[in-house]
C-alpha positions in Angstrom: -28.5 -8.8 -64.4 -26.6 -12.0 -63.6 -23.3 -10.1 -63.2 -25.1 -7.5 -61.0 -26.4 -10.2 -58.7 -23.0 -11.9 -58.5 -21.4 -8.6 -57.6 -24.0 -7.9 -55.0 -23.5 -11.3 -53.5 -19.7 -10.9 -53.4 -20.2 -7.5 -51.7 -22.4 -8.9 -49.0 -20.0 -11.8 -48.4 -17.0 -9.5 -48.2 -18.9 -7.2 -45.7 -19.9 -10.2 -43.5 -16.3 -11.6 -43.6 -14.8 -8.2 -42.6 -17.3 -7.7 -39.8 -16.8 -11.3 -38.6 -13.0 -11.1 -38.7 -13.0 -7.9 -36.6 -15.7 -9.1 -34.2 -14.0 -12.3 -33.2 -10.8 -10.8 -31.7 -13.0 -7.9 -30.2 -15.2 -10.5 -28.5 -12.2 -12.3 -27.1 -10.7 -9.0 -25.8 -14.0 -8.1 -24.1 -14.2 -11.6 -22.5 -10.5 -11.4 -21.3 -11.2 -8.0 -19.9 -14.1 -9.2 -17.9 -12.2 -12.1 -16.6 -9.4 -9.8 -15.6 -11.8 -7.7 -13.6 -13.1 -10.8 -11.7 -9.5 -11.9 -11.1 -8.7 -8.4 -9.6 -11.6 -8.9 -7.2 -10.0 -12.2 -6.3 -6.9 -10.3 -5.4 -9.0 -8.2 -3.0 -10.2 -11.4 -1.4 -6.7 -12.7 -1.0 -5.7 -9.5 0.7 -8.6 -9.7 3.2 -7.6 -13.3 3.9 -4.1 -12.3 4.8 -5.2 -9.5 7.0 -7.9 -11.5 8.8 -6.0 -14.7 9.3 -2.5 -13.7 10.5 0.1 -16.2 11.7 -0.5 -17.9 15.0 1.6 -17.2 18.1 3.5 -20.0 19.7 1.0 -20.0 22.5 -1.9 -20.5 20.1 -0.1 -23.3 18.2 0.4 -25.2 21.5 -3.2 -24.7 22.4 -4.2 -26.0 19.0 -2.1 -29.2 19.3 -3.3 -30.0 22.8 -6.7 -31.5 23.4 -8.7 -29.1 25.6 -12.4 -28.8 26.3 -12.1 -25.1 27.1 -12.0 -22.6 24.2 -8.6 -20.8 23.8 -8.5 -17.2 25.0 -8.7 -14.5 22.4 -5.3 -12.8 21.8 -4.6 -9.5 23.4 -4.2 -6.4 21.2 -0.4 -6.8 21.4 -0.5 -10.5 20.5 -2.9 -9.7 17.6 -0.5 -7.0 16.3 2.4 -9.4 16.6 0.6 -12.0 14.6 -0.4 -9.5 11.9 3.1 -8.1 11.6 4.5 -11.6 11.3 2.3 -12.1 8.2 2.6 -8.5 6.9 6.2 -7.4 7.2 7.8 -10.0 4.9 5.4 -9.0 2.0 4.9 -5.3 2.8 5.4 -3.0 -0.3 6.3 -6.1 -2.4 4.6 -8.0 -5.2 3.0 -11.3 -4.4 2.5 -13.2 -7.6 -0.1 -15.9 -8.2 -0.4 -17.9 -11.4 -3.7 -19.4 -12.4 -4.3 -22.2 -14.9 -7.5 -23.2 -16.6 -7.0 -26.9 -15.7 -6.6 -26.2 -12.0 -8.5 -22.9 -11.4 -10.8 -22.5 -14.4 -8.9 -19.5 -15.7 -5.5 -18.8 -17.3 -4.1 -15.6 -15.8 -1.6 -13.9 -13.5 -2.5 -12.0 -10.3 -0.2 -9.7 -8.4 -1.0 -7.9 -5.1 1.1 -5.4 -3.1 -0.1 -4.8 0.4 0.8 -1.4 2.0 -0.3 0.4 5.2 -1.9 3.8 5.4 -0.5 4.0 8.9 3.0 4.2 7.4 2.2 7.5 5.6 1.7 11.0 6.8 -2.0 12.0 7.3 -2.1 15.5 5.8 -5.5 16.2 7.4 -4.1 15.5 10.8 -0.9 17.5 10.6 -2.6 20.7 9.5 -5.2 22.8 11.4 -7.6 24.2 8.9 -9.1 26.6 11.5 -6.0 28.3 12.6 -4.4 27.9 9.1 -1.2 26.5 10.6 0.6 23.2 10.8 0.0 21.6 14.2 2.7 22.2 16.9 4.2 24.8 14.6 5.3 26.9 17.5 6.7 24.0 19.5 10.4 23.3 19.8 11.6 21.8 16.5 8.8 23.4 14.4 6.4 20.5 14.7 4.9 19.1 11.5 5.9 22.1 9.5 9.5 21.1 9.9 8.7 17.5 8.7 6.8 18.6 5.6 9.4 21.2 4.7 12.2 18.7 5.1 10.6 15.9 3.2 9.4 18.1 0.3 12.8 19.8 0.2 14.5 16.4 -0.4 11.9 15.6 -3.0 12.6 18.8 -4.8 16.2 17.7 -5.2 15.3 14.2 -6.3 12.6 15.2 -8.8 14.4 18.4 -9.9 11.6 20.8 -9.1 11.0 23.7 -6.6 8.5 25.4 -4.4 6.7 22.2 -3.3 6.4 23.3 0.3 5.5 26.9 -0.4 2.9 25.9 -2.9 1.4 23.3 -0.5 1.3 25.9 2.4 -0.5 28.4 0.2 -3.0 25.8 -1.0 -3.8 24.6 2.6 -4.2 28.2 3.8 -7.0 28.7 1.2 -8.9 25.7 2.3 -11.5 25.7 5.2 -12.0 21.9 5.3 -9.8 18.7 5.1 -8.9 17.0 1.9 -11.3 14.3 0.7 -8.5 12.6 -1.3 -4.8 13.0 -1.6 -5.0 13.4 -5.3 -6.6 16.8 -4.8 -3.0 18.0 -4.3 -2.5 17.5 -8.0 -4.5 20.8 -8.5 -1.4 22.5 -7.2 0.8 23.5 -10.2 4.0 22.6 -8.4 2.7 19.1 -7.8 2.6 18.3 -11.5 5.8 16.3 -10.9 3.6 13.7 -9.3 1.2 13.3 -12.2 3.2 10.2 -13.4 3.9 9.1 -9.8 0.5 9.1 -8.2 0.5 5.5 -7.0 3.5 3.4 -5.8 4.7 0.8 -8.2 6.7 -2.0 -6.6 10.0 -3.1 -8.2 9.5 -5.8 -10.9 13.1 -7.2 -10.3 13.2 -10.8 -9.2 16.9 -10.7 -8.3 18.7 -8.1 -6.3 22.0 -6.9 -7.8 24.7 -7.0 -5.2 26.4 -3.7 -4.6 23.7 -1.7 -6.4 20.9 0.1 -4.6 17.4 0.5 -6.0 16.7 4.0 -7.2 14.6 6.0 -4.8 11.3 7.2 -6.0 8.3 9.1 -4.4 4.6 8.5 -5.1 2.0 11.0 -4.0 -0.4 8.5 -2.4 2.5 6.5 -1.0 3.7 9.6 1.0 0.4 11.2 2.1 -2.9 9.8 3.2 -6.2 11.1 4.5 -7.2 7.9 6.3 -5.5 7.1 9.6 -6.0 8.0 13.2 -2.7 9.9 13.8 -0.7 12.5 11.9 2.6 10.7 12.4 3.6 7.4 10.9 3.8 3.9 12.4 7.5 3.0 11.9 6.7 -0.7 11.8 4.9 -0.4 8.5 6.5 2.5 6.7 5.6 3.0 3.0 8.4 2.9 0.5 8.2 6.7 -0.1 8.3 7.3 3.7 11.4 5.1 3.9 13.0 7.3 1.3 11.9 10.5 3.2 13.4 9.2 6.4 16.6 8.2 4.5 16.0 4.5 5.3 17.5 2.0 2.8 14.8 0.6 0.4 13.2 -2.8 1.0 14.2 -5.8 -1.1 12.1 -6.4 -4.1 11.6 -10.1 -3.4 10.3 -12.1 -0.4 13.3 -13.6 1.4 12.8 -16.6 3.8 15.9 -15.6 5.9 14.5 -12.0 6.2 11.1 -13.5 7.3 12.8 -15.4 10.1 14.7 -12.2 11.1 11.4 -10.2 11.2 9.8 -12.9 13.4 12.5 -12.5 16.0 12.3 -8.7 16.0 8.5 -8.7 16.2 8.8 -10.5 19.6 9.9 -7.1 20.9 6.8 -5.3 19.6 4.9 -3.1 22.0 1.7 -1.1 21.7 3.4 2.0 23.0 7.1 2.9 22.3 9.7 5.5 23.1 11.6 5.3 19.8 14.7 7.4 20.6 15.5 4.8 23.2 14.0 1.6 21.6 14.7 2.0 17.9 18.2 0.5 18.0 17.0 -2.6 19.9 14.2 -3.5 17.4 13.7 -1.5 14.2 17.4 -1.2 13.5 17.4 -4.9 12.7 14.6 -4.4 10.1 15.8 -1.2 8.5 19.5 -1.5 9.0 20.0 2.1 10.2 20.6 3.5 13.7 18.2 6.1 15.1 21.0 8.7 15.3 21.4 8.6 11.5 17.8 9.4 10.8 16.7 13.0 10.1 16.3 15.3 13.1 12.6 15.6 12.6 12.1 11.8 12.9 11.1 12.0 16.6 8.1 14.2 15.5 7.2 12.1 12.4 7.0 8.7 14.0 4.3 8.0 16.6 4.4 6.0 19.8 1.4 3.8 19.1 2.1 0.6 17.3 -1.5 -0.1 16.3 -2.1 -0.8 12.6 -5.6 -0.4 11.3 -5.6 1.0 7.8 -4.2 -0.7 4.7 -4.0 -0.2 0.9 -3.5 -2.8 -1.8 -2.4 -2.4 -5.4 -3.8 -5.2 -7.6 -2.7 -6.2 -11.1 -4.6 -8.9 -12.9 -3.8 -10.2 -16.4 -5.8 -12.5 -18.6 -4.6 -12.8 -22.2 -3.7 -9.3 -23.4 -6.1 -7.7 -21.0 -4.8 -6.1 -17.8 -6.7 -4.5 -14.9 -5.3 -2.4 -12.1 -7.1 -1.8 -8.8 -6.1 0.3 -5.8 -8.1 -0.2 -2.6 -8.0 1.3 0.8 -9.1 -1.0 3.6 -9.8 -0.7 7.4 -9.4 -3.6 9.8 -12.0 -3.3 12.5 -12.1 -5.2 15.8 -15.6 -6.4 16.8 -17.3 -8.6 19.4 -19.4 -11.4 18.0 -21.0 -14.3 20.1 -18.7 -13.3 23.0 -15.7 -13.7 20.7 -13.3 -11.1 19.4 -13.4 -11.1 15.6 -12.0 -8.8 12.9 -13.6 -7.7 9.6 -12.3 -5.7 6.6 -14.2 -2.7 5.5 -13.5 -1.0 2.1 -13.0 2.7 2.6 -12.4 3.5 -1.1 -11.2 1.9 -4.3 -9.9 3.1 -7.7 -9.7 1.5 -11.1 -6.4 2.7 -12.5 
């Protein structure tokens, strides 16, 4: 009986030890995961801050330094866009990394955000007419948006070593009677299986550019198409990385360069709300993208739009705490409002995805 009781006690002790030894790391993992989720939400707050508080114009800086009893005039739409682009262009499509420490911030972790613009992608719902079952302006000179999609998907077929992307897309759209709710619906097309591992854009992790070597060009489905924007064409000021590849524009640098930031600031002074790009590209955007308008694909004049307004954004967020990592993709809209006789902006979440 004594030996039986000792054996039973040892069994219970061993069981408690096994459960305790597995519970402790599991509890730490759960806590780290929850902290990583909260940190990802902080990345969303950082993004909103950058979009709501863009850099000041020289005029506003002078008004802020001079003592005046009258309130400064709100910036015009053009001035607001210039401020926003001054903040946005140096970091567009690139990782911004923030390191948090427990001593200073109350948490040990790493947060990375990559801000993109939905206005720099093709709105597939705007370029196709679901009533007539045709691409818009298909009968116009140059073939309209059908020429654009056929040309872009043709280049992607060569890059990703696949075929029938455009034909499959056209058949899929002809069967639909209503716009897409989400770009990822295109993954139901068999030919689009090549995008299953390239749904979302992943910025380069490289911290140093290798001279004489160009970054490999890749395409991501949600970085090429969107369903949230006001126009079918793209705003050439805020092209996505996949659209840069589609228009045969050199890739952006992986890091944030101070010299490049100064160069952008000088070019942004030429920003206009309405543009004639065949005549104006070489005097402005050539200094950003490093390519003349004449070297762009022939369908570029249809793909890019005249309006310079930027309203829709997306942000990819990576947060890491311990061994736990969370990834969040959010689509945002920047809305102009009037409040207390003042012009203000607010950020509205259109959709978000935990990856």
